[in-house]
DOGU-784049 format. One record per residue (C-alpha): chain; residue number from 1; z, y, x. Coordinates in steps of 0.2 Angstrom, whole numbers, padded with zeros to 4 digits. Each point is the difference from the previous one (the first is absolute). Layout:
BEGIN
SITE unit pos    c3    c2    c1
SITE    A NUM     Z     Y     X
...
//
This chain:
BEGIN
SITE unit pos    c3    c2    c1
SITE    A   1  0000  0000  0000
SITE    A   2 -0005  0017  0007
SITE    A   3  0008  0016 -0007
SITE    A   4 -0009  0017  0002
SITE    A   5  0004  0018 -0004
SITE    A   6 -0013  0012 -0005
SITE    A   7 -0001  0019  0002
SITE    A   8 -0002  0002 -0019
SITE    A   9  0017 -0009 -0001
SITE    A  10  0009  0012  0012
SITE    A  11 -0008  0015 -0008
SITE    A  12  0005 -0005 -0017
SITE    A  13  0018 -0004  0006
SITE    A  14  0002  0018  0006
SITE    A  15 -0003  0007 -0017
SITE    A  16  0016 -0009 -0007
SITE    A  17  0017  0007  0001
SITE    A  18  0012 -0005  0014
SITE    A  19  0010 -0012 -0011
SITE    A  20 -0016 -0008 -0007
SITE    A  21 -0007 -0002  0018
SITE    A  22  0016 -0009  0005
SITE    A  23 -0002 -0012 -0015
SITE    A  24 -0018 -0003  0004
SITE    A  25  0004 -0004  0019
SITE    A  26  0012 -0014 -0006
SITE    A  27 -0014 -0008 -0010
SITE    A  28 -0012  0002  0014
SITE    A  29  0012 -0009  0012
SITE    A  30  0001 -0015 -0013
SITE    A  31 -0019  0000 -0001
SITE    A  32 -0002 -0001  0019
SITE    A  33  0013 -0014  0001
SITE    A  34 -0008 -0010 -0014
SITE    A  35 -0016  0006 -0009
SITE    A  36  0002 -0013 -0013
SITE    A  37  0019  0003 -0004
SITE    A  38  0003 -0003 -0019
SITE    A  39  0012  0015  0000
SITE    A  40 -0015  0012  0002
SITE    A  41 -0006 -0004 -0018
SITE    A  42 -0018  0000  0006
SITE    A  43 -0013  0003 -0014
SITE    A  44 -0019  0000  0002
SITE    A  45 -0007  0017 -0005
SITE    A  46 -0012 -0006 -0014
SITE    A  47 -0009  0017 -0003
SITE    A  48 -0004  0002  0019
SITE    A  49 -0018 -0003  0005
SITE    A  50  0007 -0009  0016
SITE    A  51  0007 -0016 -0006
SITE    A  52  0012 -0001  0015
SITE    A  53  0010  0015 -0004
SITE    A  54  0018 -0005 -0005
SITE    A  55  0016  0011 -0005
SITE    A  56  0017 -0003  0007
SITE    A  57  0015  0007 -0009
SITE    A  58  0011  0012  0010
SITE    A  59  0010  0007 -0015
SITE    A  60 -0002  0002 -0018
SITE    A  61 -0013  0013  0003
SITE    A  62 -0006 -0002  0018
SITE    A  63 -0014 -0012  0005
SITE    A  64 -0008 -0005  0016
SITE    A  65 -0018 -0004  0000
SITE    A  66 -0004 -0015  0011
SITE    A  67 -0017 -0008  0005
SITE    A  68  0001 -0018  0002
SITE    A  69 -0015 -0010  0007
SITE    A  70 -0002 -0015  0012
SITE    A  71  0018  0000  0006
SITE    A  72  0000  0019  0003
SITE    A  73  0012  0011 -0010
SITE    A  74 -0003  0019  0002
SITE    A  75  0012  0014 -0007
SITE    A  76 -0013  0012 -0006
SITE    A  77  0009  0012 -0013
SITE    A  78  0016  0004 -0008
SITE    A  79  0004  0011 -0014
SITE    A  80  0007  0001 -0018
SITE    A  81 -0006 -0014 -0011
SITE    A  82 -0014  0009 -0009
SITE    A  83 -0006  0009  0016
SITE    A  84  0000 -0016  0010
SITE    A  85 -0010 -0009 -0013
SITE    A  86 -0012  0014 -0002
SITE    A  87 -0003  0000  0019
SITE    A  88 -0003 -0018  0001
SITE    A  89 -0013  0001 -0014
SITE    A  90 -0009  0014  0009
SITE    A  91 -0001 -0009  0017
SITE    A  92 -0006 -0016  0008
SITE    A  93  0003 -0008  0017
SITE    A  94 -0015 -0008  0008
SITE    A  95 -0009 -0004  0016
SITE    A  96 -0015  0011  0003
SITE    A  97 -0016 -0010 -0001
SITE    A  98 -0007  0008  0016
SITE    A  99  0014  0007  0011
SITE    A 100  0012 -0014 -0004
SITE    A 101  0015  0011 -0001
SITE    A 102  0013 -0002 -0014
SITE    A 103 -0001  0015 -0011
SITE    A 104  0009  0007 -0015
SITE    A 105 -0013  0007 -0011
SITE    A 106  0001  0012 -0015
SITE    A 107 -0010 -0009 -0014
SITE    A 108 -0015  0011 -0004
SITE    A 109  0001 -0001 -0018
SITE    A 110  0017  0007 -0001
SITE    A 111 -0004  0017  0007
SITE    A 112  0001  0013 -0013
SITE    A 113 -0016  0003 -0009
SITE    A 114  0001  0019  0002
SITE    A 115  0001 -0003  0019
SITE    A 116 -0016 -0011  0000
SITE    A 117 -0009  0012 -0012
SITE    A 118  0004  0014  0013
SITE    A 119 -0007 -0011  0014
SITE    A 120 -0017 -0002 -0010
SITE    A 121  0000  0019 -0005
SITE    A 122  0002  0006  0018
SITE    A 123 -0013 -0013  0006
SITE    A 124 -0013  0008 -0011
SITE    A 125  0004  0017  0007
SITE    A 126  0000 -0004  0019
SITE    A 127 -0009 -0014  0010
SITE    A 128  0010 -0016  0002
SITE    A 129  0006 -0003  0018
SITE    A 130 -0002 -0018  0001
SITE    A 131 -0015 -0003 -0012
SITE    A 132 -0011 -0008  0014
SITE    A 133  0014 -0012  0007
SITE    A 134 -0003 -0019 -0004
SITE    A 135  0013 -0011 -0007
SITE    A 136  0002 -0009  0017
SITE    A 137  0004  0017  0008
SITE    A 138  0012  0005 -0012
SITE    A 139  0008 -0017  0000
SITE    A 140  0002  0001  0019
SITE    A 141  0010  0016 -0002
SITE    A 142  0012 -0010 -0011
SITE    A 143 -0005  0007 -0017
SITE    A 144  0005 -0012 -0014
SITE    A 145 -0015 -0008 -0009
SITE    A 146  0003  0008 -0017
SITE    A 147  0001  0017  0008
SITE    A 148 -0017  0000  0008
SITE    A 149 -0009  0010 -0014
SITE    A 150  0014  0013 -0002
SITE    A 151  0000  0003  0019
SITE    A 152 -0019  0003 -0001
SITE    A 153  0003  0013 -0013
SITE    A 154  0012  0010  0012
SITE    A 155 -0005  0018  0004
SITE    A 156  0009  0012  0012
SITE    A 157  0010  0006 -0015
SITE    A 158  0006 -0018 -0006
SITE    A 159  0000 -0010  0016
SITE    A 160  0019  0004  0003
SITE    A 161  0004 -0006 -0018
SITE    A 162 -0010 -0016  0001
SITE    A 163  0007 -0004  0018
SITE    A 164  0017  0002 -0006
SITE    A 165 -0001 -0015 -0011
SITE    A 166 -0006 -0011  0014
SITE    A 167  0008 -0011  0014
SITE    A 168  0004  0010  0016
SITE    A 169 -0014 -0006  0010
SITE    A 170 -0013  0004 -0013
SITE    A 171  0007  0017 -0003
SITE    A 172 -0001  0004  0019
SITE    A 173 -0018 -0006  0001
SITE    A 174 -0006  0010 -0015
SITE    A 175  0009  0016  0007
SITE    A 176 -0007 -0003  0017
SITE    A 177 -0018 -0002 -0006
SITE    A 178  0002  0015 -0011
SITE    A 179  0004  0012  0015
SITE    A 180 -0014 -0008  0011
SITE    A 181  0011 -0012  0010
SITE    A 182 -0004 -0019  0002
SITE    A 183  0013 -0011 -0009
SITE    A 184  0010 -0013  0008
SITE    A 185 -0004 -0018 -0006
SITE    A 186  0011 -0014  0003
SITE    A 187 -0007 -0017 -0005
SITE    A 188  0011 -0015  0000
SITE    A 189 -0001 -0013  0014
SITE    A 190  0007 -0018 -0003
SITE    A 191  0018  0005  0004
SITE    A 192  0000  0017 -0009
SITE    A 193 -0002 -0003 -0018
SITE    A 194  0011  0003 -0015
SITE    A 195  0016  0007  0005
SITE    A 196 -0003 -0002  0018
SITE    A 197 -0015  0012  0000
SITE    A 198  0003  0017  0009
SITE    A 199 -0003  0010 -0016
SITE    A 200  0012 -0012 -0010
SITE    A 201  0014  0003  0013
SITE    A 202  0000  0019 -0004
SITE    A 203  0006 -0005 -0018
SITE    A 204  0009 -0017  0002
SITE    A 205  0013 -0006  0012
SITE    A 206  0007 -0018  0001
SITE    A 207  0019  0000  0000
SITE    A 208  0007 -0015  0009
SITE    A 209  0018  0003 -0004
SITE    A 210  0012  0010 -0009
SITE    A 211  0003  0012  0015
SITE    A 212 -0018  0005  0000
SITE    A 213  0000  0002 -0018
SITE    A 214  0015  0011  0001
SITE    A 215 -0008  0011  0013
SITE    A 216 -0015  0002 -0011
SITE    A 217  0010  0005 -0015
SITE    A 218  0013  0011  0009
SITE    A 219 -0011  0016 -0002
SITE    A 220 -0015 -0005 -0009
SITE    A 221 -0009  0017  0001
SITE    A 222 -0002 -0002  0019
SITE    A 223 -0014 -0013 -0001
SITE    A 224 -0003  0004  0019
SITE    A 225  0014 -0012  0004
SITE    A 226 -0009 -0015 -0009
SITE    A 227 -0018  0003 -0002
SITE    A 228 -0013  0005  0013
SITE    A 229 -0018  0006 -0002
SITE    A 230 -0012 -0011  0010
SITE    A 231 -0004  0015  0011
SITE    A 232  0019  0002  0004
SITE    A 233  0002 -0018  0003
SITE    A 234 -0014  0000  0012
SITE    A 235  0008  0014  0011
SITE    A 236  0017 -0009 -0001
SITE    A 237 -0007 -0017  0006
SITE    A 238 -0014  0005  0011
SITE    A 239  0002 -0002  0019
SITE    A 240 -0006  0014  0012
SITE    A 241 -0002  0000  0019
SITE    A 242  0005  0018  0002
SITE    A 243  0008  0014 -0010
SITE    A 244 -0006  0001 -0018
SITE    A 245  0002  0011 -0014
SITE    A 246 -0001  0001 -0019
SITE    A 247 -0005  0016 -0008
SITE    A 248 -0002  0006 -0018
SITE    A 249  0003  0015 -0012
SITE    A 250  0017  0002 -0008
SITE    A 251  0006 -0014 -0011
SITE    A 252 -0011 -0014  0007
SITE    A 253  0014 -0010  0007
SITE    A 254  0000  0003  0018
SITE    A 255  0019 -0001  0001
SITE    A 256 -0001 -0016 -0009
SITE    A 257 -0011 -0007  0013
SITE    A 258  0012  0006  0014
SITE    A 259  0015 -0008 -0008
SITE    A 260 -0008 -0017 -0004
SITE    A 261 -0008  0000  0018
SITE    A 262  0017  0003  0008
SITE    A 263  0007 -0014 -0010
SITE    A 264 -0015 -0012  0004
SITE    A 265  0002  0004  0019
SITE    A 266  0019 -0003  0000
SITE    A 267 -0002 -0016 -0010
SITE    A 268 -0013 -0009  0011
SITE    A 269  0011 -0001  0016
SITE    A 270  0019  0000  0002
SITE    A 271 -0003  0009  0016
SITE    A 272 -0009  0015 -0008
SITE    A 273  0009  0016 -0001
SITE    A 274 -0009  0013 -0011
SITE    A 275  0003  0019 -0001
SITE    A 276 -0005  0007 -0017
SITE    A 277  0000  0019  0003
SITE    A 278 -0005  0017 -0008
SITE    A 279  0002  0018  0004
SITE    A 280  0016  0005 -0011
SITE    A 281  0017 -0007 -0003
SITE    A 282 -0002  0001 -0019
SITE    A 283 -0016 -0010  0001
SITE    A 284  0007 -0013  0012
SITE    A 285  0015 -0002 -0013
SITE    A 286 -0013 -0003 -0014
SITE    A 287 -0009 -0013  0011
SITE    A 288  0017 -0009  0004
SITE    A 289  0003 -0001 -0019
SITE    A 290 -0017 -0007 -0004
SITE    A 291  0002 -0012  0015
SITE    A 292  0016 -0006 -0006
SITE    A 293 -0008 -0005 -0017
SITE    A 294 -0015 -0008  0008
SITE    A 295  0012 -0011  0012
SITE    A 296  0014 -0003 -0012
SITE    A 297 -0002 -0019  0000
SITE    A 298 -0004  0000  0019
SITE    A 299  0014  0008  0009
SITE    A 300 -0005 -0008  0017
SITE    A 301 -0017  0010 -0002
SITE    A 302  0009  0016 -0004
SITE    A 303  0011 -0002  0016
SITE    A 304 -0016  0001  0011
SITE    A 305 -0006  0017 -0007
SITE    A 306  0007  0017  0005
SITE    A 307 -0004  0015 -0011
SITE    A 308  0003  0017  0007
SITE    A 309 -0009  0016  0006
SITE    A 310 -0007  0000  0018
SITE    A 311  0011  0015  0005
SITE    A 312  0016 -0011 -0004
SITE    A 313 -0008 -0015  0008
SITE    A 314 -0003  0010  0016
SITE    A 315  0018  0007  0001
SITE    A 316  0007 -0017 -0003
SITE    A 317 -0011 -0008  0013
SITE    A 318  0004  0014  0013
SITE    A 319  0019 -0002 -0003
SITE    A 320 -0002 -0019  0002
SITE    A 321 -0011  0000  0015
SITE    A 322 -0002  0017  0008
SITE    A 323  0017  0008 -0003
SITE    A 324  0004  0014 -0012
SITE    A 325 -0014  0012 -0002
SITE    A 326  0004  0019 -0003
SITE    A 327 -0014  0006 -0012
SITE    A 328 -0005  0018 -0001
SITE    A 329 -0006  0005 -0017
SITE    A 330 -0015  0011 -0004
SITE    A 331  0012  0014 -0005
SITE    A 332  0008 -0002  0018
SITE    A 333 -0016  0000  0009
SITE    A 334 -0007  0016 -0009
SITE    A 335  0011  0012  0010
SITE    A 336 -0004 -0009  0016
SITE    A 337 -0018  0004 -0004
SITE    A 338  0004  0018 -0003
SITE    A 339  0010  0002  0016
SITE    A 340 -0014 -0009  0010
SITE    A 341 -0013  0012 -0008
SITE    A 342  0010  0015  0004
SITE    A 343  0003 -0005  0018
SITE    A 344 -0019 -0002  0002
SITE    A 345 -0004  0016 -0009
SITE    A 346 -0013 -0008 -0010
SITE    A 347 -0010  0008 -0014
SITE    A 348 -0004 -0017 -0008
SITE    A 349  0005  0000 -0019
SITE    A 350  0017 -0009 -0003
SITE    A 351 -0008 -0011 -0014
SITE    A 352 -0014 -0006  0011
SITE    A 353  0013 -0004  0014
SITE    A 354  0011 -0010 -0012
SITE    A 355 -0015 -0010 -0007
SITE    A 356 -0006 -0003  0018
SITE    A 357  0017 -0007  0005
SITE    A 358  0002 -0011 -0016
SITE    A 359 -0018 -0006 -0001
SITE    A 360 -0005 -0002  0018
SITE    A 361  0014  0001  0013
SITE    A 362  0014 -0009 -0009
SITE    A 363 -0010 -0011 -0011
SITE    A 364 -0010 -0007  0014
SITE    A 365  0014  0000  0013
SITE    A 366 -0009  0012  0012
SITE    A 367  0011  0001  0016
SITE    A 368 -0011  0009  0013
SITE    A 369 -0013  0013  0002
SITE    A 370 -0014 -0011  0005
SITE    A 371  0002 -0011 -0016
SITE    A 372  0001  0016 -0011
SITE    A 373 -0015  0008  0008
SITE    A 374 -0011 -0016 -0002
SITE    A 375  0007 -0006 -0017
SITE    A 376 -0013  0001 -0014
SITE    A 377  0004  0012 -0014
SITE    A 378  0006 -0015 -0011
SITE    A 379  0002  0007 -0018
SITE    A 380 -0003  0018  0006
SITE    A 381 -0017  0009 -0003
SITE    A 382  0004  0015  0011
SITE    A 383 -0010  0001  0016
SITE    A 384  0011  0006  0015
SITE    A 385 -0004  0007  0017
SITE    A 386  0008 -0008  0015
SITE    A 387  0009  0016  0004
SITE    A 388  0008  0000 -0017
SITE    A 389  0005 -0018  0002
SITE    A 390  0008  0005  0017
SITE    A 391  0010  0013 -0009
SITE    A 392  0006 -0011 -0014
SITE    A 393  0005 -0014  0012
SITE    A 394  0011  0012  0009
SITE    A 395  0009  0003 -0016
SITE    A 396  0001 -0019 -0005
SITE    A 397  0006 -0004  0017
SITE    A 398  0015  0012 -0002
SITE    A 399  0004 -0009 -0017
SITE    A 400 -0001 -0017  0009
SITE    A 401  0012  0006  0014
SITE    A 402  0012  0008 -0013
SITE    A 403  0001 -0016 -0009
SITE    A 404  0002 -0010  0016
SITE    A 405  0014  0011  0005
SITE    A 406  0009 -0003 -0016
SITE    A 407 -0002 -0018  0001
SITE    A 408 -0010  0000 -0017
SITE    A 409 -0017 -0006 -0006
SITE    A 410 -0010  0001 -0016
SITE    A 411 -0001 -0014 -0012
SITE    A 412 -0018 -0001  0005
SITE    A 413  0005 -0001  0018
SITE    A 414  0012 -0014 -0004
SITE    A 415 -0013 -0011 -0009
SITE    A 416 -0012  0002  0015
SITE    A 417  0013 -0005  0012
SITE    A 418  0004 -0015 -0011
SITE    A 419 -0018 -0005  0000
SITE    A 420 -0001  0001  0019
SITE    A 421  0016 -0009  0004
SITE    A 422  0003 -0012 -0014
SITE    A 423 -0002 -0017  0009
SITE    A 424  0004 -0012 -0015
SITE    A 425 -0004  0008 -0016
SITE    A 426  0012 -0005 -0014
SITE    A 427 -0013 -0003 -0013
SITE    A 428 -0015 -0012  0000
SITE    A 429 -0009  0009 -0014
SITE    A 430  0000  0018 -0007
SITE    A 431 -0006  0004 -0017
SITE    A 432 -0001  0019 -0003
SITE    A 433  0000  0007 -0018
SITE    A 434 -0007  0018 -0004
SITE    A 435 -0009 -0001  0017
SITE    A 436 -0010  0016 -0003
SITE    A 437  0016  0009  0005
SITE    A 438  0004 -0009  0016
SITE    A 439  0001  0011  0015
SITE    A 440 -0007 -0002  0018
SITE    A 441  0016 -0006  0008
SITE    A 442  0004 -0011 -0014
SITE    A 443 -0017 -0008  0001
SITE    A 444  0002 -0002  0019
SITE    A 445  0017 -0009 -0003
SITE    A 446 -0006 -0013 -0013
SITE    A 447 -0016 -0003  0011
SITE    A 448  0012 -0004  0015
SITE    A 449  0011 -0011 -0011
SITE    A 450 -0014 -0011 -0008
SITE    A 451 -0017  0007  0003
SITE    A 452 -0006 -0013  0011
SITE    A 453  0004 -0015 -0011
SITE    A 454 -0011 -0008 -0014
SITE    A 455  0007  0006 -0017
SITE    A 456  0012  0011  0011
SITE    A 457 -0004  0017 -0009
SITE    A 458 -0004  0003 -0018
SITE    A 459 -0002  0017 -0008
SITE    A 460  0000  0005 -0018
SITE    A 461 -0005  0018 -0005
SITE    A 462 -0011  0013 -0008
SITE    A 463 -0006  0015  0009
SITE    A 464 -0002  0009 -0017
SITE    A 465  0019  0000  0000
SITE    A 466  0003  0007  0017
SITE    A 467  0013  0014 -0003
SITE    A 468  0012 -0001  0015
SITE    A 469 -0009 -0003  0016
SITE    A 470 -0016  0007  0009
SITE    A 471 -0015 -0011  0002
SITE    A 472 -0005 -0007  0017
SITE    A 473 -0011 -0014  0006
SITE    A 474  0009 -0017  0001
SITE    A 475 -0011 -0007  0013
SITE    A 476  0007  0013  0012
SITE    A 477  0017 -0006 -0003
SITE    A 478 -0005 -0018  0004
SITE    A 479 -0003 -0007 -0018
SITE    A 480 -0017 -0005 -0004
SITE    A 481 -0002 -0006 -0018
SITE    A 482 -0019  0001  0000
SITE    A 483 -0007 -0015 -0010
SITE    A 484  0017 -0004 -0007
SITE    A 485  0003  0013 -0013
SITE    A 486 -0002 -0005 -0018
SITE    A 487  0001  0010 -0017
SITE    A 488  0009 -0004 -0016
SITE    A 489 -0010  0005 -0016
SITE    A 490  0011 -0004 -0014
SITE    A 491  0013  0012 -0006
SITE    A 492  0016 -0007 -0009
SITE    A 493  0011  0015 -0001
SITE    A 494 -0009  0013 -0009
SITE    A 495 -0011  0000 -0015
SITE    A 496 -0019  0002  0001
SITE    A 497  0002  0018 -0007
SITE    A 498  0013  0006  0012
SITE    A 499 -0009 -0009  0015
SITE    A 500 -0017  0007 -0003
SITE    A 501  0007  0018 -0003
SITE    A 502  0011 -0001  0016
SITE    A 503 -0015 -0007  0010
SITE    A 504 -0009  0017 -0003
SITE    A 505  0012  0008  0012
SITE    A 506 -0007 -0009  0015
SITE    A 507 -0018 -0003  0006
SITE    A 508 -0007 -0017 -0004
SITE    A 509 -0001 -0003  0019
SITE    A 510  0013  0005  0012
SITE    A 511 -0003  0000  0019
SITE    A 512  0013 -0006  0012
SITE    A 513  0004  0008  0017
SITE    A 514 -0008 -0016  0008
SITE    A 515 -0016  0004 -0010
SITE    A 516  0003 -0015 -0012
SITE    A 517 -0004  0003 -0018
SITE    A 518  0012 -0004 -0015
SITE    A 519 -0012 -0003 -0015
SITE    A 520  0010  0004 -0016
SITE    A 521 -0014 -0005 -0012
SITE    A 522  0001 -0015 -0011
SITE    A 523  0019  0000 -0004
SITE    A 524  0005 -0006 -0017
SITE    A 525  0016  0000 -0010
SITE    A 526  0007 -0015 -0009
SITE    A 527  0006  0010 -0015
SITE    A 528 -0004  0016 -0010
SITE    A 529  0010  0014 -0008
SITE    A 530 -0001  0018 -0006
SITE    A 531 -0009  0013  0009
SITE    A 532  0010  0011  0012
SITE    A 533  0005  0017 -0007
SITE    A 534 -0005  0015  0010
SITE    A 535  0008  0017 -0006
SITE    A 536  0000  0018  0006
SITE    A 537  0013  0013 -0006
SITE    A 538  0003  0018  0002
SITE    A 539  0019 -0001  0004
SITE    A 540  0011 -0012  0008
SITE    A 541  0011  0000 -0016
SITE    A 542 -0015 -0006 -0010
SITE    A 543 -0004 -0014  0012
SITE    A 544  0018 -0006  0001
SITE    A 545  0001  0000 -0019
SITE    A 546 -0016 -0010 -0002
SITE    A 547  0005 -0013  0014
SITE    A 548  0017 -0002 -0010
SITE    A 549 -0010 -0004 -0016
SITE    A 550 -0011 -0012  0010
SITE    A 551  0016 -0009  0006
SITE    A 552  0006 -0001 -0018
SITE    A 553 -0017 -0008 -0005
SITE    A 554  0002 -0013  0013
SITE    A 555  0018 -0004 -0006
SITE    A 556 -0006 -0002 -0018
SITE    A 557 -0013 -0013  0006
SITE    A 558  0013 -0010  0008
SITE    A 559 -0001  0005  0018
SITE    A 560  0017  0001  0007
SITE    A 561  0007  0015  0010
SITE    A 562  0002 -0010  0017
SITE    A 563 -0019 -0004 -0001
SITE    A 564 -0005  0019 -0002
SITE    A 565 -0002  0011  0015
SITE    A 566 -0002  0019  0002
SITE    A 567 -0008  0005  0017
SITE    A 568 -0002  0016  0008
SITE    A 569 -0007  0006  0017
SITE    A 570  0016  0007  0008
SITE    A 571  0018  0005 -0003
SITE    A 572 -0005  0017 -0006
SITE    A 573 -0008 -0008 -0016
SITE    A 574  0015 -0011 -0004
SITE    A 575  0007  0013 -0011
SITE    A 576 -0016 -0001 -0011
SITE    A 577  0001 -0019  0000
SITE    A 578  0019  0001 -0005
SITE    A 579 -0004  0012 -0014
SITE    A 580 -0013 -0012 -0007
SITE    A 581  0012 -0014  0000
SITE    A 582  0013  0011 -0008
SITE    A 583 -0013  0004 -0014
SITE    A 584 -0001 -0018 -0004
SITE    A 585  0013 -0013 -0007
SITE    A 586  0000 -0010  0016
SITE    A 587  0012  0010  0011
SITE    A 588  0001 -0016  0012
SITE    A 589 -0018  0002  0006
SITE    A 590  0002  0006  0018
SITE    A 591 -0013  0012  0007
SITE    A 592 -0006 -0005  0017
SITE    A 593 -0012  0006  0014
SITE    A 594 -0017 -0007  0001
SITE    A 595  0004 -0006  0018
SITE    A 596  0015 -0010 -0006
SITE    A 597 -0010 -0009 -0013
SITE    A 598 -0011 -0009  0013
SITE    A 599  0001 -0019 -0002
SITE    A 600  0008  0001 -0017
SITE    A 601 -0008 -0002 -0018
SITE    A 602  0005  0006 -0017
SITE    A 603 -0007 -0003 -0017
SITE    A 604 -0003  0018 -0003
SITE    A 605 -0001  0015  0012
SITE    A 606 -0001  0018 -0002
SITE    A 607 -0007  0010  0015
SITE    A 608  0004  0018 -0004
SITE    A 609  0000  0017  0009
SITE    A 610 -0017 -0003  0008
SITE    A 611 -0003  0018  0002
SITE    A 612 -0012  0008  0012
SITE    A 613  0014  0007  0012
SITE    A 614  0009 -0017 -0001
SITE    A 615 -0013 -0013  0004
SITE    A 616 -0006  0001  0013
SITE    A 617  0016  0006  0007
SITE    A 618 -0001  0019  0006
SITE    A 619  0013 -0002  0013
SITE    A 620 -0009 -0015  0008
SITE    A 621 -0016  0009  0000
SITE    A 622  0008  0014  0009
SITE    A 623  0005 -0012  0013
SITE    A 624 -0018 -0005  0005
SITE    A 625 -0004  0004  0018
SITE    A 626 -0019 -0004 -0001
SITE    A 627 -0013 -0006 -0012
SITE    A 628  0004 -0018  0004
SITE    A 629  0018  0003 -0006
SITE    A 630 -0006  0009 -0015
SITE    A 631 -0011 -0014 -0005
SITE    A 632  0014 -0013  0003
SITE    A 633  0012  0010 -0011
SITE    A 634 -0013  0001 -0014
SITE    A 635 -0004 -0019  0001
SITE    A 636  0019 -0005  0000
SITE    A 637  0004  0012 -0015
SITE    A 638 -0015 -0007 -0010
SITE    A 639  0006 -0018  0005
SITE    A 640  0018  0005 -0006
SITE    A 641 -0006  0004 -0018
SITE    A 642 -0010 -0016  0000
SITE    A 643  0016 -0010  0005
SITE    A 644  0010  0009 -0014
SITE    A 645 -0013 -0003 -0013
SITE    A 646 -0002 -0019  0004
SITE    A 647  0019 -0003 -0002
SITE    A 648 -0004  0000 -0019
SITE    A 649 -0003 -0017 -0008
SITE    A 650 -0004  0004 -0018
SITE    A 651  0001  0019 -0003
SITE    A 652 -0004  0015  0012
SITE    A 653  0003  0018 -0003
SITE    A 654 -0006  0014  0012
SITE    A 655  0003  0018 -0003
SITE    A 656  0001  0017  0008
SITE    A 657  0002  0018 -0004
SITE    A 658 -0015  0011  0002
SITE    A 659 -0008  0001  0013
SITE    A 660  0000 -0018  0003
SITE    A 661 -0001 -0009  0017
SITE    A 662 -0018 -0002  0005
SITE    A 663  0002 -0019  0001
SITE    A 664  0001  0000 -0019
SITE    A 665 -0018  0006 -0001
SITE    A 666 -0006 -0017  0004
SITE    A 667  0010 -0007 -0015
SITE    A 668 -0002  0013 -0013
SITE    A 669 -0019  0001  0003
SITE    A 670 -0002 -0019  0000
//
């Protein structure tokens, strides 16, 4: 007897109350132990088109829908009596005749007539997208047999509605073709059919014991812990002979891949020691919590994985192996730069001087004049005469001497020293999440730890979300990912409407410092929702009142306060955000800064106070020392708005007081 759990079951479970969920879990454990247990009060659902749907009694009103065939029992849905039976009558579970994947299919005839009529009406007005596609082609995409003609009627206006009724692989194929991309086709091989097919594994998971089932049901809305998309599974399991990377726009599951890959590497050898790292303590804490869920039944694997930021790892290693390090912060180095500049009597602008130290001298650990004179202008577009470099180096040499006299070094200097002197790295593998914000010294350090080992280095990131660090060519830091970089194209976190609107903030192709290209076309979302609201106001008071009313609307629709976020650019705008919350009936919604929302998600997000003098930040623009710095500020400020908007899962509000940020022009005119 094989027992499986479906994504449709975990999603329906999440809609029940906490007490109802607890009762359902007890019955689910009984099913896992003995699918034929007489105490389950099993009854075949006679009105279902699928003869293998059965109901199991949970309570007087709650029923679990099971699919029982050939010794396999799948938990596919749970709900109140009428809801559960209605769901079973509208679905069937079958093996696709072409791909071989097990699919839950919505029965074509049960779709409301008004919806079908709209499909036909729209098809008359606009040309159908897939009219020329053969049955064999559509079937190879995973389209169910009885949906072929409806798919052929799809126009650009109706393709989203139609795709939303189809299994995931068919939906992704239709949307990819609709935007001019080639669909991914996964035909079954002998060992990959039914539930073992890669596409089936995104929606069904075999549960071998009660511990696995308990982990699956602990937080059913977090499907990432249980179900992986085939593309995600590929990047988790694939072996690479050098540093590798997975990229993708917000919500495509890069962190999921990083987590599962860290667990996979730790599990395959008792001698493996894996570092899972990211750029902030808050994100590292979030990773640690997710990792605990993923390894709850494997404490031995969890013990082989360390989760922390690279600065913390560097300080710990230095204390253990190099002696205590005295770190000079950026605020402590700034007066040393001022003093050195004054001593040399330079006319070089302080902003340029600070950037040159941060981006070149300190970042690349430049220690002598010859290296500085010969160093390519990595990440700097400003040409510089040799005489000017001589003048600059005299200033930086003074700063180096002052730090040495105080027995201090910068955090970047410590990482470079560890990279040079670390004889026996404490980790066999390093997995870096949010890798778009890794710094030069951090990259040097992880390369020294594990860069020369197969599968040693793995990165997950999105250059469209780079908001904290300056770009630089990774090859120059000793990490070459050419030929080992892959993209994820399926968005799980944000609705199609929010994703497509947010994507307008960024170009369809982003060029990396190494010259590589991140093609962001062809991404599809797995669910749909209301269109984002974009509003402009004459006064902050009007905006706050409107955001407050929007929050109340979310509450009325069952969105709980802890899943609502109000985001602003800086602390100056927090008063406006607080006024918006005060205008609502949800005083426990906490306004936050856009930066602090990185790595988090909410059902509903209001991004407010996006005024012309707020975004991009005027204070940051005034700090720009040259054209390169100005462009970098514009890019990161635009990325910041993209990050804020893509924290929303189901509902997004963006507003400003007139005149609005120039970034909103791309959204308002779209």
